[in-house]
N, C-alpha and C positions, 0 to 999 in steps of 0.2 A: 565704490564702493560709501557703503554710507557715513558717514562721520559722526562720532557715539562722543553727547555731550559734556562738557568739564564735570558738569552739579548736576549732581538729583537733586531736579527743582519739587520746593513743597509744593501736593496735589490743593488739586485747586484753582486757582485762582495766580496764571502766574505773574503775573505785574509788580511792579515791583512798591507799586503803592498796597500794594496786600499788608507786606510785612513792613517789623516794626523796624523806627526809622535807626535804631541801630544795625541792620538784615543791611536795610540800605546800604546806608556808607559804606561798603566795608569797601574797600581798601581792592582791587585784583597785580597792583603792579606795587613796586617796591615806592615806589615816585608820592603813591600817599598812602605809604607807611609812619605813623605814626614812636615816637618811643621804639626800645629794644637797641639802641643803636653799638652798642656792644654785640651785639646779631645780623646788624645789620648797612651796618653803614659800608662803605665803600669799602673795599678791599678788606674786610675778615674772610674768617675765614668759610666760619657759615653762611652768609654770600655769596660767595665764587663755590661750593662747591654746588651750592642750587642753579643759581650762571651753567656752569658747566655740567651742569645734572651727574652728576653725585655723590645726592646724599642717602648718606645711606637712616634704615629706624631711627627713627629721632623719638625720645619724649618729649616735652616740650610743659616743665615745673612751674606756672608761676602764677602768681593772685589769680580772681574772678575782673575778665576787664579788661586784662590786660596788650591782650592782641594776640589769644595762640590757636582758634578759632581760624582768625583774617590774616594768619600767619602761614595755615596748614596750609589754606585756600588757594594762596598767591603764591607760595611752592610748587603746586598741579599744574597751577598757569602759566608760571617758566618752565618746568619742565614737561606742558602738557599731557599730563599723564591725567589717565581716570579719577574723581576723587569722590567716593563711595564715602560719605560721614556715617555714623551710626551714633547710639547715646548707649551709652555701658549703664546708664539708668533701664532703659527699654529695652538689652538688646540685650540676645539668650547666645547659647552657643548656632542653634536653625540660623541664628542675621548670622552670622558670621560665616558660616558654612555656606552660604548662598551667597555672598556676596564674595569669596572669593572662587566657588566654584562659575559665575557669571567673571572675574578677571583672571582665570587661565583659559576658557574662551578668550577674549580680547585681545591677550594673548596671542594666541595662537592666527586671528584672526587679521587682526594688523598690526602685531605688535605693538601694540600701544598697553604699556604698565595703567599700572590699579594705583592708586595712594589710600589706602584705608588711613581713614580719619576715625578714631576711641576718642571721643568726647569725655572728659572723668572716670579716665581706662584705671585706675585708682578705685574704684567701685566690682571689676569684673573680677567677680570668683576664682581661684586656680583654676581648674574646669576650664574657663573659658576661656583664662591664659592661657592655658596649655592646649590647646585645643586653635588658634593661630598662628604657636610660635612653626610649627615645621617648614610652615608654609612666606614667612618671615626670614626663619635660613636662606630657603632656596632659592626668594626672589619673588615666588609667586603675585606679594602689595610687599609696598616698603609701610612698613605701619610705620603715620606718626600719631601717637595720643597724646591725648589729652590731661594738668592735674594740677589742679590744686594744692593734691597733699605728698609729702614727702612720696617718692618713687621705689624711696631706699627700703620703707617699712610694707609700701603698698605694692606694685609690683614682681612678681615672682625673680627667680636673682637668673636661671638661663634665660626669659626673656630681654632684664635690664640688660645684661653681658650682649646683647648684637643690638642694642638700639643707646648709639649717642644722647647723653641729658644735657638736655640746655635750657641755663636757667633764665629767667622772663622779669623784670622788674615791677612793682609796683609802676604808675605813670605819676609820675610827679603833677602839681597843681599845673604847669605854664603845655604841660603835655596836651593836660585835660582839655584846658583852656581851647587851642590851637583846632581840632577835632571837633569842639562848641560850636567856634567862628565860622570851621565852615562847614559844618551842616546846618548853620545861617545862610548863609551866601549860596550856597548846592541848589541849585535848580535842577536840575535831574531825582537827584536820589533824595536833596534835601528840602529841605523848610522855605525855598529859595522864594517860589511861588507869592509864596502869603506875608511877605513883607517885613519877616521878623525881626521887633529891635529887643532887646532887653537891658532893664537897670545895671545901668554897671551893682548895684549893690547885690543886685538877683540875683547877674552873673557870677559875683565870687560866692554866693552863695552856694547854687549851682556846681562850683569848682569844688568847699573844700566841700559840698558834704559829700557828696561823690565818693571819697576816698579811694582815690585813685584806679576809680572803677566806670571803666568809658560807658563802657551799657546801660548802667546806672547813667549815669550822663547824659546821653544821649536821651534813654527812652522817659527820665522826668523833666527833657528838653522841649520833648513827641507834646504830652499830654499840657502840660503848663502851655504850650501854644495851640491849640485846641480848647484851654480854658478861657482864652485872652479874645475874648469878644474888637473883633477886628475897630478898627473909630471910621470919620468919614471918608478917611483916606483911604480907606482900604489896609492900612494897616495895622498887627497886631503889636503893643508892650508888654509885656510880660514885667512883670512884676516880682518883685519883696514877698509881698503871700501867693502868687499863684507855684511860684519855684519850691514855698513852707511848700506848700499842697499838693503838690503830683510827687515835693521828696516821702513827703509825711517827717520832719520832724522841723519843728521850728528851729529862725537865725537863733544865736546864744552871739553875744556884745565878744566876742572876740576876733586880735587876734594876735598868730601863730608869732609874728616876727618884730611883734609891736612891746606898747607894753601891758595888755595882758597880759598877755603868752608870759611876763616875768615877776609881774607884779600877784597872782594866784600858784605862777610854783614858789611862790616866795609866801605866800599863805602857808599852802598848805606843810612846806617843812616847815618855820614855825610852830604848827598848830600840832603836826608829832612832836618841836622839841617839847612843846608845850605839854603834852601830854593830855591831847584832849582828844576823841577818837573821831568827835561826833563833826567840829570842825572842817580836821582833815578830811572824814568821807565828802561833805561835804564839798570842799572845794576839789580833792582829789573829782567828783565828780558834775562839778565846771567844767573842770580839763577836758574829759572821754569826751559831755554829752557835744562841744562844743567842736569837733574834732581834731581837738591836741593829738598826737606818736601816743601811741599806748608805749613806745619802747623809751622815747624820751623820761615821759615817765618813771615808767621802768630802774633806768640806769641813775633816777633821782633817788629813784629809796634804797635802792644799791648803796650811793656814797652815804645815804644820813645813817644806813642800820651802819655803817666802819662810822662816821666822824659822830653821833651823838649816841650816840648807842652802845657800843663798843663793844670790852671786854664784859663790863656789865651782864649783856647776856648774849655769848657768839653764835647761839642760834638767829641771833637776826640777819644776817648775814647770811644765810642761807634760807630764811627765807624767803630774802628778796632779792636772792635771784633765782628761784624756783619760782616766783611769781613773774619774774622775766621772760625764762623761759617757759611757764604755760602759757603766756603770752600769744608768743614766739609762735607754741604752739596751735594752737587754736585760734587765731587770731582776736576778733570783734562781731560780735557785742559780747559773749560768751570769757573773752577775757579781760572783763570787766572785775567779772569776781574775784580772781585772781590779787590783779591786784588795791580792791577792798578788800578784804585778810591782812595782806601783805602790810598798808595800815593799819589796818585797826590793831596786830601783831606790833607794830614797828612806836605806834602811840602810846600802848599801852608798857613797852618795854621798861625792867629802868635804867635808866640815864645814864651815861657818862664818854667825856672828852675825853676820857684819856689819853686813852688812845693815839688819835688827833693832838694833841699836845707834847705825844711822845717825843711825836713824827715828828713834832715842827722842831722840838729841840734837838737832833740827833742833823734835823738840812741845816739848822743855826751853825751845828758846828762842822758840819765840812762843808759847807759853802764857806763859813768865815776862819777856818780854823786849817790845823798842818793834817798833809793827808798820813797819819801815821803806820809807818811798816808794822802786819802782825807780830804777833810776840810767835819768840823761837820755838815756843813749847806744845803750839795749833798749830804751827804748819806740819804738813804732810812730808818725813824721809819714804819720797819715791823714788829714789838713788843713792846711792853707798855715798857719793858723796853729804851730797843731803845730812844721811844719818850723822856725819863724821863735822860739819860746823852747827851741829848742835840740831836741828829742824826736828823737833818731840820728844825732844831731853825733859822729861821732868815732867810729859802730860799725864794727867790723874784718869781713869777710864773710868767715870761715871759706877757705872756701873761691878766692877767692882768693889765698890763703898756702900755700908746700910745702908738702906734704903735711896739709892739709886744714884749716890749725890755724897757728892766732896767740894767741900773750897777751894775754886786760884783761880784766879787774873787770867780773866777771859779778854778784855780791856784795855788796849794802849796802856804801858807804863803813867804817861801824859795826862788820861782820862780814867787812873785810878780814882774809885771810887764815884766818879760821871752817877747818878741818877736820871735819867729819861723818863723812862716810865715812872707811873708814881699813880698807884692803883685805888679807887674812890671806891663808897661805899654803901658802896648802889648793888643788888643785885649777886651780879654770881663773880662781883670784883673782889666782896668780902670773903670771898673759899680765897682770892686770888694772894692777896692778901696775905692773910691768916698761913698760906702754905713761902711765899715768900719770910714771913716773919722768919718758921720753923727752918729753912733752908737757913738764909740768909745773917736773921739777928734783927740787926735796926739799923744796920749798913743798906739795905733795898726800900726800907723805911720812913 
């Protein structure tokens, strides 16, 4: 019986040298796979299911270059399944029907199962997803869908319910560096025969600017290699300018774990506090263009919204959190503008640290004062015994009074009259101060 190939090879030259470095360096087994230890480490349920050939249809959800396609091919190898890859960008219902018809014949003829790998499955429309649904359900094919988008929004519910979703993480800089160093030394599929040497500053820039995408790193490495002429000993030394040109991204002076990291975020924070949108945008750009984690910046903006704008403009916190959600949803570079919008809003918002100071005073009293009991009239009388002992006695229900307000004691007796929150005179806090004065007179101001 004719043995069917595990992979559909590209048309034309089948030689690995005709493929990009990223494709040539794909490992065929778990031993060579880098990253995603939460899934593929020894003893993990995901890996055990693969090795026992019990893996159901799955969706691999993760950022570009995190290993989704490679992992799908490893699964096919380990389970000895036929691997039929389709790209949702170009494939249609007719392509799906062809793969499924071939899978049926293969199953009848040799008992070999077929893995239908759909890259960018989020681009399939409902009709295309519906077309594959019955054959996933009856086991004609094992579906492995790869997507960079949240499958909860992009994959129809019936198909999603028949698949397990596994999240792949962005590769770390250490993992990218390992992949690059392997490619430099590998003589079979990598660049070993070219005697490649990479300057340390060039390697650091390549790793940092790939943003966790192994494909970007390897393809840029290959381009930089062929752009670097061999010396008299036949060695190719890849310099920083060669990597910059291959990546089309200039190396900026920035150390994400050193002084530059802390200096620039400090400059951004102080420019926001100083109500200077131009300076704030500049320092934001310096960090983003150098490869800083945008979610780190977003977290700092959320902190700033509470600490330095506070109740002078309560909408500031909403804007900052929305910017974080936008960056998480669309990624970079599109998310840069969401951060820029938040930075301009925060820089131009009225400022107040009244909330920050108020909570600091609360912390001081809690840490160094007595833990006072809750006044009886503020306690909820859940049982009859509680009512008999005075729980809730004398409590004034605010909605029963004009303006839905009534003065009563809400702090423990020892703290009665204590002031924590002192509203400022900027923005919305002017209105807060007037409201408190109406309610409490001068006792709260």
